[in-house]
FIKOLZA-1660 file (N, C-alpha, C; in steps of 0.1 Angstrom, whole numbers, plus 5000, padded with zeros to 4 digits):
% residues 146
   i   px   py   pz ch aa at
   1 6266 6136 4910  A  M  N
   1 6272 6147 4916  A  M CA
   1 6274 6158 4905  A  M  C
   2 6277 6154 4893  A  L  N
   2 6279 6163 4882  A  L CA
   2 6266 6171 4880  A  L  C
   3 6255 6164 4880  A  A  N
   3 6242 6171 4877  A  A CA
   3 6240 6182 4888  A  A  C
   4 6242 6178 4900  A  K  N
   4 6240 6187 4912  A  K CA
   4 6249 6199 4911  A  K  C
   5 6262 6197 4906  A  Y  N
   5 6271 6208 4905  A  Y CA
   5 6267 6218 4894  A  Y  C
   6 6262 6212 4883  A  I  N
   6 6258 6220 4871  A  I CA
   6 6245 6228 4873  A  I  C
   7 6235 6221 4879  A  T  N
   7 6222 6226 4880  A  T CA
   7 6217 6230 4894  A  T  C
   8 6224 6225 4904  A  G  N
   8 6219 6226 4918  A  G CA
   8 6208 6216 4921  A  G  C
   9 6205 6207 4912  A  R  N
   9 6195 6196 4914  A  R CA
   9 6201 6183 4911  A  R  C
  10 6195 6173 4917  A  S  N
  10 6200 6159 4915  A  S CA
  10 6198 6155 4900  A  S  C
  11 6206 6145 4896  A  G  N
  11 6204 6138 4883  A  G CA
  11 6195 6126 4886  A  G  C
  12 6190 6120 4875  A  W  N
  12 6181 6108 4877  A  W CA
  12 6186 6098 4867  A  W  C
  13 6189 6086 4872  A  I  N
  13 6193 6075 4864  A  I CA
  13 6181 6068 4858  A  I  C
  14 6180 6067 4845  A  G  N
  14 6169 6061 4838  A  G CA
  14 6174 6049 4830  A  G  C
  15 6167 6038 4832  A  N  N
  15 6169 6026 4824  A  N CA
  15 6163 6028 4810  A  N  C
  16 6170 6025 4799  A  S  N
  16 6164 6026 4786  A  S CA
  16 6153 6015 4785  A  S  C
  17 6141 6019 4781  A  V  N
  17 6130 6010 4780  A  V CA
  17 6126 6008 4765  A  V  C
  18 6125 6019 4758  A  L  N
  18 6120 6019 4744  A  L CA
  18 6125 6030 4736  A  L  C
  19 6129 6027 4724  A  F  N
  19 6133 6037 4714  A  F CA
  19 6124 6035 4701  A  F  C
  20 6117 6046 4697  A  N  N
  20 6108 6044 4686  A  N CA
  20 6107 6058 4679  A  N  C
  21 6113 6058 4667  A  S  N
  21 6113 6070 4659  A  S CA
  21 6120 6081 4666  A  S  C
  22 6113 6092 4670  A  K  N
  22 6119 6103 4677  A  K CA
  22 6116 6103 4692  A  K  C
  23 6111 6092 4697  A  H  N
  23 6107 6091 4711  A  H CA
  23 6114 6080 4718  A  H  C
  24 6117 6082 4731  A  A  N
  24 6123 6072 4740  A  A CA
  24 6116 6072 4753  A  A  C
  25 6116 6061 4760  A  I  N
  25 6111 6059 4773  A  I CA
  25 6122 6055 4782  A  I  C
  26 6124 6062 4794  A  F  N
  26 6133 6058 4804  A  F CA
  26 6126 6056 4817  A  F  C
  27 6130 6047 4825  A  A  N
  27 6123 6044 4838  A  A CA
  27 6133 6040 4849  A  A  C
  28 6129 6042 4861  A  H  N
  28 6136 6037 4873  A  H CA
  28 6126 6038 4885  A  H  C
  29 6129 6029 4894  A  C  N
  29 6119 6029 4906  A  C CA
  29 6122 6038 4917  A  C  C
  30 6130 6048 4914  A  T  N
  30 6133 6059 4924  A  T CA
  30 6136 6071 4917  A  T  C
  31 6135 6082 4924  A  A  N
  31 6139 6095 4919  A  A CA
  31 6141 6105 4931  A  A  C
  32 6150 6114 4929  A  A  N
  32 6153 6124 4940  A  A CA
  32 6141 6133 4940  A  A  C
  33 6137 6137 4952  A  L  N
  33 6126 6146 4954  A  L CA
  33 6128 6160 4949  A  L  C
  34 6140 6164 4946  A  D  N
  34 6142 6178 4941  A  D CA
  34 6140 6179 4926  A  D  C
  35 6137 6168 4919  A  I  N
  35 6135 6169 4905  A  I CA
  35 6121 6164 4901  A  I  C
  36 6113 6160 4910  A  I  N
  36 6099 6156 4907  A  I CA
  36 6089 6163 4915  A  I  C
  37 6077 6164 4909  A  E  N
  37 6065 6170 4916  A  E CA
  37 6056 6158 4919  A  E  C
  38 6047 6160 4928  A  N  N
  38 6037 6151 4932  A  N CA
  38 6042 6137 4935  A  N  C
  39 6053 6135 4943  A  P  N
  39 6058 6122 4946  A  P CA
  39 6048 6113 4953  A  P  C
  40 6048 6101 4949  A  T  N
  40 6039 6091 4954  A  T CA
  40 6047 6078 4956  A  T  C
  41 6045 6071 4968  A  A  N
  41 6051 6058 4971  A  A CA
  41 6041 6048 4966  A  A  C
  42 6046 6039 4957  A  I  N
  42 6038 6028 4952  A  I CA
  42 6047 6015 4952  A  I  C
  43 6041 6004 4948  A  S  N
  43 6049 5991 4948  A  S CA
  43 6060 5991 4938  A  S  C
  44 6071 5984 4942  A  H  N
  44 6083 5982 4934  A  H CA
  44 6080 5974 4922  A  H  C
  45 6085 5977 4910  A  F  N
  45 6081 5971 4897  A  F CA
  45 6085 5956 4897  A  F  C
  46 6098 5953 4900  A  E  N
  46 6103 5939 4899  A  E CA
  46 6098 5930 4909  A  E  C
  47 6096 5935 4921  A  T  N
  47 6092 5926 4933  A  T CA
  47 6077 5927 4937  A  T  C
  48 6071 5939 4934  A  G  N
  48 6057 5941 4938  A  G CA
  48 6057 5945 4953  A  G  C
  49 6068 5946 4959  A  K  N
  49 6069 5950 4973  A  K CA
  49 6070 5965 4975  A  K  C
  50 6067 5969 4987  A  P  N
  50 6069 5984 4989  A  P CA
  50 6084 5987 4990  A  P  C
  51 6088 5998 4987  A  Y  N
  51 6082 6009 4980  A  Y CA
  51 6091 6014 4969  A  Y  C
  52 6084 6020 4959  A  A  N
  52 6091 6027 4949  A  A CA
  52 6085 6041 4948  A  A  C
  53 6092 6051 4942  A  I  N
  53 6087 6064 4941  A  I CA
  53 6083 6067 4926  A  I  C
  54 6072 6074 4924  A  T  N
  54 6069 6079 4911  A  T CA
  54 6065 6094 4913  A  T  C
  55 6067 6101 4902  A  G  N
  55 6064 6116 4902  A  G CA
  55 6066 6121 4889  A  G  C
  56 6062 6134 4886  A  E  N
  56 6064 6140 4873  A  E CA
  56 6077 6149 4874  A  E  C
  57 6085 6148 4864  A  M  N
  57 6097 6156 4863  A  M CA
  57 6093 6171 4863  A  M  C
  58 6102 6179 4869  A  I  N
  58 6099 6193 4870  A  I CA
  58 6103 6201 4858  A  I  C
  59 6110 6195 4848  A  S  N
  59 6115 6203 4837  A  S CA
  59 6110 6197 4824  A  S  C
  60 6108 6205 4814  A  D  N
  60 6104 6200 4800  A  D CA
  60 6116 6196 4793  A  D  C
  61 6127 6203 4794  A  T  N
  61 6139 6200 4786  A  T CA
  61 6149 6193 4795  A  T  C
  62 6155 6182 4790  A  V  N
  62 6165 6174 4797  A  V CA
  62 6177 6171 4789  A  V  C
  63 6188 6168 4796  A  T  N
  63 6200 6164 4789  A  T CA
  63 6203 6150 4794  A  T  C
  64 6206 6141 4785  A  L  N
  64 6209 6127 4788  A  L CA
  64 6224 6125 4786  A  L  C
  65 6230 6117 4795  A  I  N
  65 6244 6113 4793  A  I CA
  65 6246 6099 4798  A  I  C
  66 6253 6091 4790  A  S  N
  66 6256 6077 4793  A  S CA
  66 6272 6076 4792  A  S  C
  67 6278 6071 4802  A  I  N
  67 6293 6071 4803  A  I CA
  67 6297 6056 4804  A  I  C
  68 6307 6053 4796  A  N  N
  68 6312 6039 4796  A  N CA
  68 6319 6036 4810  A  N  C
  69 6322 6023 4812  A  R  N
  69 6328 6018 4824  A  R CA
  69 6342 6024 4827  A  R  C
  70 6349 6027 4816  A  E  N
  70 6363 6031 4817  A  E CA
  70 6363 6047 4819  A  E  C
  71 6352 6053 4819  A  F  N
  71 6351 6068 4820  A  F CA
  71 6360 6075 4810  A  F  C
  72 6360 6070 4798  A  D  N
  72 6367 6077 4787  A  D CA
  72 6359 6080 4775  A  D  C
  73 6346 6076 4775  A  F  N
  73 6337 6079 4764  A  F CA
  73 6323 6080 4770  A  F  C
  74 6316 6090 4764  A  A  N
  74 6302 6093 4768  A  A CA
  74 6294 6098 4756  A  A  C
  75 6281 6095 4757  A  T  N
  75 6272 6100 4747  A  T CA
  75 6262 6110 4754  A  T  C
  76 6258 6120 4747  A  I  N
  76 6248 6130 4753  A  I CA
  76 6238 6133 4743  A  I  C
  77 6227 6138 4748  A  A  N
  77 6216 6143 4739  A  A CA
  77 6207 6152 4747  A  A  C
  78 6201 6161 4740  A  K  N
  78 6190 6170 4746  A  K CA
  78 6177 6166 4741  A  K  C
  79 6167 6165 4750  A  G  N
  79 6154 6161 4746  A  G CA
  79 6143 6169 4753  A  G  C
  80 6131 6167 4749  A  K  N
  80 6119 6174 4756  A  K CA
  80 6110 6163 4762  A  K  C
  81 6107 6164 4774  A  I  N
  81 6098 6155 4781  A  I CA
  81 6084 6158 4776  A  I  C
  82 6078 6148 4771  A  I  N
  82 6064 6148 4766  A  I CA
  82 6054 6145 4778  A  I  C
  83 6058 6134 4785  A  K  N
  83 6050 6129 4797  A  K CA
  83 6060 6124 4807  A  K  C
  84 6056 6124 4819  A  S  N
  84 6064 6118 4830  A  S CA
  84 6055 6113 4841  A  S  C
  85 6060 6105 4850  A  G  N
  85 6052 6099 4861  A  G CA
  85 6051 6084 4859  A  G  C
  86 6040 6079 4863  A  L  N
  86 6037 6065 4861  A  L CA
  86 6029 6064 4849  A  L  C
  87 6035 6061 4837  A  L  N
  87 6029 6061 4824  A  L CA
  87 6023 6047 4821  A  L  C
  88 6027 6037 4828  A  G  N
  88 6023 6023 4826  A  G CA
  88 6029 6014 4836  A  G  C
  89 6024 6002 4837  A  Y  N
  89 6029 5993 4847  A  Y CA
  89 6040 5983 4842  A  Y  C
  90 6044 5985 4829  A  A  N
  90 6053 5975 4823  A  A CA
  90 6068 5980 4825  A  A  C
  91 6071 5989 4834  A  A  N
  91 6084 5993 4837  A  A CA
  91 6085 5999 4851  A  A  C
  92 6097 6002 4855  A  C  N
  92 6100 6008 4868  A  C CA
  92 6091 6021 4869  A  C  C
  93 6088 6025 4881  A  R  N
  93 6077 6034 4885  A  R CA
  93 6078 6048 4880  A  R  C
  94 6090 6054 4881  A  T  N
  94 6091 6068 4876  A  T CA
  94 6095 6067 4861  A  T  C
  95 6087 6072 4852  A  Q  N
  95 6089 6070 4838  A  Q CA
  95 6089 6083 4831  A  Q  C
  96 6097 6085 4820  A  I  N
  96 6096 6097 4812  A  I CA
  96 6096 6093 4797  A  I  C
  97 6087 6100 4790  A  L  N
  97 6087 6099 4775  A  L CA
  97 6094 6111 4770  A  L  C
  98 6105 6109 4763  A  V  N
  98 6113 6120 4758  A  V CA
  98 6112 6121 4743  A  V  C
  99 6110 6133 4737  A  E  N
  99 6110 6135 4723  A  E CA
  99 6123 6142 4719  A  E  C
 100 6129 6137 4707  A  F  N
 100 6141 6143 4702  A  F CA
 100 6138 6149 4688  A  F  C
 101 6148 6157 4683  A  D  N
 101 6146 6163 4670  A  D CA
 101 6151 6155 4659  A  D  C
 102 6154 6142 4661  A  Y  N
 102 6159 6133 4651  A  Y CA
 102 6156 6119 4655  A  Y  C
 103 6157 6110 4646  A  N  N
 103 6154 6096 4648  A  N CA
 103 6164 6090 4658  A  N  C
 104 6159 6084 4668  A  I  N
 104 6168 6079 4679  A  I CA
 104 6168 6063 4680  A  I  C
 105 6162 6056 4671  A  E  N
 105 6160 6042 4672  A  E CA
 105 6173 6034 4674  A  E  C
 106 6184 6040 4669  A  E  N
 106 6197 6033 4670  A  E CA
 106 6205 6036 4683  A  E  C
 107 6199 6043 4692  A  I  N
 107 6206 6047 4704  A  I CA
 107 6211 6034 4711  A  I  C
 108 6203 6023 4712  A  P  N
 108 6208 6012 4719  A  P CA
 108 6221 6006 4713  A  P  C
 109 6223 6008 4701  A  R  N
 109 6235 6003 4694  A  R CA
 109 6247 6011 4698  A  R  C
 110 6246 6023 4701  A  Y  N
 110 6257 6032 4704  A  Y CA
 110 6258 6036 4718  A  Y  C
 111 6248 6035 4727  A  A  N
 111 6249 6039 4741  A  A CA
 111 6260 6031 4748  A  A  C
 112 6269 6037 4755  A  P  N
 112 6279 6030 4763  A  P CA
 112 6273 6021 4773  A  P  C
 113 6261 6024 4779  A  T  N
 113 6254 6015 4789  A  T CA
 113 6239 6017 4787  A  T  C
 114 6232 6008 4793  A  N  N
 114 6217 6009 4793  A  N CA
 114 6212 6021 4801  A  N  C
 115 6220 6025 4811  A  H  N
 115 6216 6036 4820  A  H CA
 115 6220 6050 4814  A  H  C
 116 6212 6059 4816  A  H  N
 116 6214 6073 4812  A  H CA
 116 6212 6082 4824  A  H  C
 117 6220 6091 4827  A  V  N
 117 6217 6101 4837  A  V CA
 117 6210 6112 4830  A  V  C
 118 6198 6115 4836  A  I  N
 118 6190 6126 4830  A  I CA
 118 6191 6138 4839  A  I  C
 119 6195 6149 4833  A  I  N
 119 6197 6162 4840  A  I CA
 119 6187 6172 4835  A  I  C
 120 6180 6179 4844  A  V  N
 120 6170 6189 4840  A  V CA
 120 6177 6200 4833  A  V  C
 121 6171 6205 4822  A  G  N
 121 6177 6216 4814  A  G CA
 121 6186 6211 4803  A  G  C
 122 6190 6220 4795  A  D  N
 122 6199 6218 4784  A  D CA
 122 6213 6221 4789  A  D  C
 123 6221 6210 4790  A  H  N
 123 6235 6212 4796  A  H CA
 123 6245 6204 4787  A  H  C
 124 6242 6203 4774  A  T  N
 124 6251 6196 4765  A  T CA
 124 6264 6204 4764  A  T  C
 125 6264 6217 4763  A  A  N
 125 6276 6224 4762  A  A CA
 125 6285 6223 4774  A  A  C
 126 6279 6224 4786  A  E  N
 126 6287 6222 4799  A  E CA
 126 6293 6208 4800  A  E  C
 127 6285 6198 4796  A  L  N
 127 6290 6184 4797  A  L CA
 127 6301 6182 4787  A  L  C
 128 6300 6188 4775  A  S  N
 128 6311 6186 4765  A  S CA
 128 6323 6193 4770  A  S  C
 129 6322 6204 4776  A  D  N
 129 6334 6211 4782  A  D CA
 129 6340 6203 4793  A  D  C
 130 6332 6198 4802  A  I  N
 130 6337 6190 4814  A  I CA
 130 6344 6178 4809  A  I  C
 131 6337 6171 4799  A  G  N
 131 6343 6159 4793  A  G CA
 131 6357 6162 4787  A  G  C
 132 6358 6173 4780  A  Y  N
 132 6371 6177 4774  A  Y CA
 132 6382 6179 4785  A  Y  C
 133 6378 6186 4796  A  M  N
 133 6387 6188 4807  A  M CA
 133 6392 6175 4814  A  M  C
 134 6383 6165 4814  A  L  N
 134 6385 6153 4821  A  L CA
 134 6391 6142 4812  A  L  C
 135 6392 6145 4799  A  G  N
 135 6397 6135 4790  A  G CA
 135 6387 6125 4786  A  G  C
 136 6374 6128 4787  A  I  N
 136 6363 6120 4783  A  I CA
 136 6359 6124 4769  A  I  C
 137 6359 6115 4759  A  D  N
 137 6354 6117 4746  A  D CA
 137 6339 6118 4746  A  D  C
 138 6333 6130 4744  A  I  N
 138 6319 6132 4744  A  I CA
 138 6313 6133 4730  A  I  C
 139 6303 6125 4727  A  V  N
 139 6297 6125 4713  A  V CA
 139 6282 6127 4715  A  V  C
 140 6277 6136 4707  A  E  N
 140 6262 6138 4708  A  E CA
 140 6255 6127 4699  A  E  C
 141 6244 6122 4704  A  Y  N
 141 6237 6112 4697  A  Y CA
 141 6233 6117 4683  A  Y  C
 142 6229 6130 4682  A  K  N
 142 6225 6136 4670  A  K CA
 142 6235 6135 4659  A  K  C
 143 6248 6135 4663  A  D  N
 143 6259 6134 4653  A  D CA
 143 6261 6120 4649  A  D  C
 144 6258 6110 4657  A  I  N
 144 6259 6096 4653  A  I CA
 144 6247 6092 4645  A  I  C
 145 6235 6097 4648  A  M  N
 145 6222 6092 4642  A  M CA
 145 6221 6099 4628  A  M  C
 146 6228 6110 4626  A  G  N
 146 6227 6117 4613  A  G CA
 146 6215 6124 4611  A  G  C
% end
């Protein structure tokens, strides 16, 4: 709902798949049609049964946010999508490869959850402001990673 409020478009929940140097892969077997192009229905990753959605993200720049269960702490980051769509069969069907300006290999150590909401565009400032108003401590991954 927050992504829709900020951008007019849906957010996308991505499972953390891989973190390597300045690149990360996120994946999920569904995506809202207002944030992808060329949507295709294919088999579901875990079960092999119909159906999952794959497609290419409409934006190059994205903002990630991961919020803890207590809704009092969140981490955010801005990244650039290098590739998206069905990049391989070893993960859920909608996949994105994101590049960051810093080494992100330690994100799994600091992320409040495995899931990140991916929002099209750079919205780190808005998310920080909203977090402040709601009493959520927002930390940027770049500040943690050094």
